[in-house]
Each structure stands twice: as structure tokens, then as C-alpha cells.
C-alpha positions in Angstrom: 0.0 0.0 0.0 1.1 3.5 -0.6 0.1 7.0 -1.7 -0.2 8.2 -5.3 -1.3 11.6 -6.8 -4.3 11.4 -9.1 -4.1 13.6 -12.2 -7.4 15.5 -12.2 -8.9 18.2 -14.3 -12.3 19.8 -14.3 -14.3 22.1 -16.6 -16.2 24.5 -14.4 -19.0 27.0 -15.3 -17.6 30.2 -13.8 -20.9 31.8 -13.3 -22.6 29.0 -11.4 -19.6 27.0 -10.1 -21.1 23.8 -11.6 -18.6 21.1 -12.6 -19.4 20.4 -16.3 -16.7 17.7 -16.7 -14.2 15.9 -14.6 -11.5 13.5 -15.6 -9.1 11.4 -13.4 -5.9 9.8 -14.7 -6.2 6.8 -12.3 -9.4 5.8 -14.0 -7.7 5.6 -17.4 -3.9 5.6 -17.3 -2.1 2.7 -15.4 0.8 3.4 -13.1 2.9 1.4 -15.4 2.7 4.2 -18.0 4.9 6.5 -15.8 8.5 7.4 -16.7 9.0 8.9 -13.3 9.7 6.0 -11.0 9.2 6.1 -7.2 11.9 8.0 -5.3 13.3 9.5 -8.5 13.5 12.8 -6.6 11.7 14.8 -4.0 9.1 16.2 -6.4 8.1 12.7 -7.7 7.9 11.4 -4.2 8.4 8.0 -2.5 4.7 7.2 -2.0 5.1 6.5 1.7 3.0 9.3 3.1 0.4 11.8 1.9 3.0 14.5 1.8 5.3 12.5 -0.3 2.7 10.8 -2.6 4.0 9.5 -5.9 3.3 12.0 -8.7 3.1 9.4 -11.5 1.2 11.5 -14.0 1.6 15.2 -13.5 -0.9 17.1 -15.7 0.5 20.4 -16.9 -1.9 21.6 -19.6 -5.5 21.0 -20.8 -7.0 22.2 -24.1 -10.5 21.7 -25.6 -11.5 21.5 -29.2 -14.7 22.5 -31.0 -16.0 19.0 -30.8 -15.8 19.0 -27.0 -12.9 16.7 -26.6 -9.8 17.5 -24.5 -6.0 17.5 -25.0 -4.1 16.6 -21.9 -0.3 16.9 -21.4 1.2 14.7 -18.7 4.9 15.4 -17.9 5.6 12.2 -16.0 4.4 9.9 -18.8 5.9 12.0 -21.6 2.6 11.6 -23.3 -0.2 13.7 -24.7 -3.8 12.3 -24.5 -6.9 13.1 -26.5 -9.8 12.6 -24.1 -13.4 12.1 -25.0 -15.6 14.9 -23.7 -18.5 12.4 -23.7 -17.2 9.6 -21.5 -13.6 10.5 -20.6 -12.1 7.6 -22.5 -8.7 8.0 -24.2 -9.3 8.4 -27.9 -5.6 8.4 -28.7 -2.2 9.1 -27.1 1.0 10.5 -28.5 4.3 9.7 -27.1 5.1 7.8 -23.9 5.4 4.0 -23.8 2.0 3.2 -25.4 1.8 5.7 -28.3 -1.0 5.3 -30.8 1.2 6.8 -33.5 4.7 6.3 -34.8 6.9 9.4 -34.3 8.6 9.4 -37.7 11.2 12.2 -37.5 11.3 13.5 -33.9 10.9 12.6 -30.3 9.8 14.6 -27.2 9.7 14.1 -23.4 8.6 15.7 -20.2 6.7 18.2 -22.4 4.4 21.1 -21.5 1.6 23.2 -23.1 0.0 20.8 -25.7 -2.5 22.7 -27.8 -4.9 21.8 -30.6 -4.1 23.8 -33.8 -6.0 22.2 -36.6 -8.2 19.1 -36.9 -10.3 17.1 -39.4 -11.2 13.5 -39.8 -7.8 12.4 -41.0 -5.4 14.9 -39.5 -4.6 16.7 -36.2 -2.0 19.5 -35.9 -0.9 20.4 -32.4 1.8 22.4 -30.7 3.8 21.7 -27.6 7.0 22.7 -25.7 9.4 19.8 -25.7 11.5 20.0 -22.5 13.6 17.1 -23.6 14.8 16.5 -20.1 13.6 16.0 -16.5 17.2 16.6 -15.2 17.7 12.8 -14.7 17.1 11.7 -18.3 17.6 13.6 -21.6 16.1 12.8 -25.0 17.5 16.0 -26.5 20.4 18.3 -25.8 18.1 21.4 -26.1 14.5 22.1 -25.4 12.3 23.4 -28.3 8.9 24.5 -29.4 7.2 22.0 -31.8 4.4 21.9 -34.3 3.4 18.3 -35.0 1.0 16.7 -37.6 -0.8 13.5 -36.9 -2.0 11.4 -39.8 -4.9 9.2 -38.5 -5.0 7.2 -41.7 -1.5 5.9 -41.3 -1.1 6.2 -37.5 2.0 8.3 -38.0 3.1 11.7 -36.7 5.5 14.1 -38.2 7.4 17.2 -37.0 6.4 20.2 -39.1 8.4 23.0 -37.4 10.8 23.3 -34.5 11.9 26.4 -32.7 15.2 26.7 -30.7 16.7 29.4 -28.5 19.5 31.2 -30.4 23.1 30.2 -30.1 23.6 26.8 -28.4 20.0 26.6 -27.4 18.5 26.1 -23.9 17.7 22.9 -22.0 14.8 23.7 -19.7 14.1 20.8 -17.3 10.7 22.2 -16.2 7.9 24.4 -17.4 7.7 26.2 -20.8 5.2 27.0 -23.6 4.7 27.5 -27.3 2.3 30.2 -28.5 1.3 30.6 -32.2 0.7 34.3 -32.9 -1.9 35.6 -35.4 0.8 36.4 -38.0 2.1 32.8 -37.6 5.1 33.9 -35.6 5.9 31.7 -32.6 6.5 32.9 -29.1 8.4 30.5 -26.8 8.6 30.7 -23.0 11.7 28.8 -21.9 10.4 27.6 -18.5 13.1 27.0 -15.9 15.4 29.2 -18.1 13.9 32.7 -17.6 14.0 33.6 -21.3 11.5 34.5 -24.0 11.9 34.3 -27.7 9.9 35.1 -30.8 10.5 33.4 -34.2 9.1 33.7 -37.7 7.3 30.7 -39.0 10.4 29.3 -40.6 12.3 29.4 -37.2 14.3 32.6 -37.6 14.7 34.3 -34.2 13.6 37.9 -34.2 13.4 38.5 -30.4 15.2 37.1 -27.4 15.3 38.3 -23.9 16.3 36.9 -20.5 15.2 38.1 -17.1 18.0 39.6 -15.1 17.8 37.4 -12.0 19.3 34.0 -12.6 16.9 32.6 -10.0 13.9 33.6 -12.0 11.7 31.1 -13.8 9.2 31.5 -16.6 6.3 29.1 -16.4 4.7 30.5 -19.5 5.0 33.6 -21.7 2.4 35.2 -23.9 2.3 38.0 -26.4 -1.0 39.9 -26.9 -2.2 43.3 -28.0 -2.6 45.5 -25.0 -5.4 48.1 -25.2 -6.3 50.3 -22.2 -8.4 53.4 -21.5 -7.8 54.8 -18.0 -10.7 55.7 -15.8 -9.0 58.9 -14.8 -9.1 61.8 -17.4 -5.9 63.1 -19.1 -3.7 65.3 -17.0 -2.8 68.8 -18.3 -0.4 71.4 -17.0 0.2 74.8 -18.6 2.9 77.4 -17.9 3.7 80.9 -19.1 6.3 83.2 -17.6 4.1 86.3 -18.1 1.1 87.4 -20.1 3.5 88.5 -22.8 5.2 85.1 -23.1 4.5 81.9 -24.9 2.5 79.2 -23.2 3.8 75.6 -22.8 1.4 72.7 -22.5 2.2 69.3 -21.0 -0.4 66.5 -21.3 -0.3 62.8 -20.4 -2.8 60.0 -19.9 -1.1 57.3 -17.9 -1.9 53.9 -19.4 -3.8 55.0 -22.5 -2.8 53.0 -25.6 -5.1 54.4 -28.3 -4.1 58.1 -28.3 -3.0 59.2 -31.7 -3.2 63.0 -31.4 -3.8 65.7 -28.9 -5.9 68.7 -29.6 -5.3 71.8 -27.5 -8.0 74.4 -26.7 -7.5 77.6 -24.8 -8.9 81.0 -23.9 -7.3 84.4 -23.9 -7.5 87.2 -21.3 -9.8 89.0 -23.8 -12.3 86.1 -24.3 -13.6 83.2 -22.3 -14.5 81.3 -25.4 -12.3 78.3 -26.0 -10.5 78.2 -29.4 -8.6 75.4 -31.1 -4.9 76.1 -31.0 -3.5 73.0 -32.7 -3.7 69.2 -33.1 -0.4 67.4 -32.8 0.8 63.8 -32.8 1.1 62.1 -29.4 4.8 62.0 -28.4 4.5 59.0 -26.0 3.9 59.1 -22.3 4.0 62.9 -22.3 3.3 65.3 -25.1 4.6 68.9 -25.1 3.2 71.7 -27.1 4.4 75.3 -27.1 2.2 78.1 -28.4 3.4 81.5 -29.5 1.1 83.5 -27.3 -0.3 83.7 -23.8 -3.5 81.7 -22.9 -5.1 81.9 -19.6 -7.1 78.7 -19.4 -6.9 75.5 -21.4 -7.9 71.8 -21.8 -6.6 69.0 -24.0 -8.5 66.4 -26.0 -7.2 62.8 -26.7 -8.0 61.7 -30.2 -7.9 58.2 -31.7 -6.4 57.3 -35.0 -9.9 57.2 -36.6 -10.5 60.8 -35.4 -12.9 60.0 -32.6 -12.6 61.7 -29.3 -11.4 59.6 -26.4 -11.5 62.0 -23.5 -10.8 65.6 -22.4 -8.6 66.8 -19.6 -10.0 69.1 -16.9 -9.9 72.8 -17.7 -6.7 74.3 -16.0 -5.5 77.8 -15.3 -2.1 78.7 -16.7 0.6 79.0 -14.0 3.4 81.5 -13.9 5.6 79.1 -11.9 7.2 75.9 -13.2 6.0 72.6 -11.8 
């Protein structure tokens, strides 16, 4: 008798909290499928107590396709499983010691982040991060991102594309992910190596960065468009040395991503009616505009690239002292 960790995932309705689907590895995957034997290390466990239970399976990603089936990655069996969303049975498995498919021109092990990419009746394309090592056993000298095609008519699988870190590559013994971007570029998070890289579809590295702390790790990395509109209005400050001097305007809107231009409006000592002074391109975090004359009150308007108005600053009085 001993203790073993069951690999469990659930699909949950966030609004109601209802469990829509639950799957347990012990119901479908035998202990003999593991490539992480008892007492391999402290993380795998010795199975003698609840605190040191044997982690024979180790789920690290779950994906779902349009048909309602699931794709499960298990690190400690070095296997990817397609799970029926109807009854939880294993439809097929890729890798490990009981693969449904021949791996024709590649291998992988201790992988992370398996994702559906394309599917039809005869073909499945998926992506994964191949760690290639669990520190105790290596199947590759470097980790990599992979795009794999499965041919269900021949029960074979083929490596379509592979993505390495530049130079001599990186061997990441834990964590990691492969993200396919809308333009078909590929972003790789290098897991236990705190690096991120972006590659063109053919594998050319166009970006590579590493976190400064050598103790950092990078479970997964993602690249997305960031759009934000702050709840606070734009901030404007105006300055003029005297009523006979030019007026300087400084405007910023911390966090705003969609500002293309700033329009400046102001009044003169002779009139309280606001007039348009100019419209200039945003200069980044802070935009500076200098008029030729003195203006006693002012506000600024943030304008999007399509010409629509995003927000106005408050009306401010021009100061004769610098901030």
C-alpha cells in the first residue's frame, strides 16, 4: 500500500460554479505508464506518506477543441492524450510507452503546453513545448517548441516545425510553452530558463530576452495586443512666464494606448471662449506643445487614429511658476 497523486482536471461553469466535466488519470492511465519511478527525486515522491505521494502522471496543460474533446499533457508519462468529452475515455495518445502513433522524424519528453491547432477526420495538428529532459534523463540536448501533424489514416506523426533558442539553445528541465501568434510567428517561454523568444514561421529568431535574475523562472510567456483606457481623465499642466510670453502645455494620460493625437483648446485674457490652438501627434507618455502667445485657461482632448474623441482633460489655469 502507498500514496499516489491522481491527475485530475475539471471544466467549471464560472458563473454557477457547476462542474461540467471531470477526468481522473487513475481511472484511465495505469501506473505502469509512468516514466517517473518512485523515489526519482523529492518532487516525484516516494509514495510512503500523503505529503510524499507518488506523482506518477503530473498534468501540466489541458486544451479543448470545438467537438468538446480535451487534449491533456502529462509530464511524467511524456505523453499527450486526447480525451473524449463524452465519457472520458482515451481516444488516442501521442508519445510515452504506449503511443497510438509512430513518431517518424522526432521525439519529445517531459513536455508542457500541448494545444490543438487544426483538426479534421484524418489529420490533427498540435503544438507543444518539448523540455527534452527531466534533469535525470535527456532525450535531447536542447528544449524546443514543436508543431506536429498526426495522420490518422497511417497512424504516424511528423514534426512540421521546430523552434530553438538562439546560439547553443537552452535545456529547460521544467515548465515552458509555445504560442502561435496571429501572424504565424511563434513565441516561446523557456520555463526554468527565464527567457522569452519570438520566431518567424520558418524558425528565424527575431526577439530574445532573459530576465536579469538567474533565480527567476518563466512558467509560460504570452504576447497579446494591449489596449487600455484609464478611468482617470488626461492630466494637463500649462505654464507661461508672463502674459506677454509663450504658453507651454504638457499633457499625459497614464496607461492609455489608443491616443494618436492631442488637440489643445484655450482662452485668452480678452475672451472666455475656447478656441482650437493645434492638433499634434502624441509623443508618447507625455506630449509637449508650445504656443506663440499667452493663454489663460486650457484643456486637451485625446483623439484616436480614426479621429474619434477619447477623453478631455479638466480645464486648467495657466501657471506662472514651473512645476
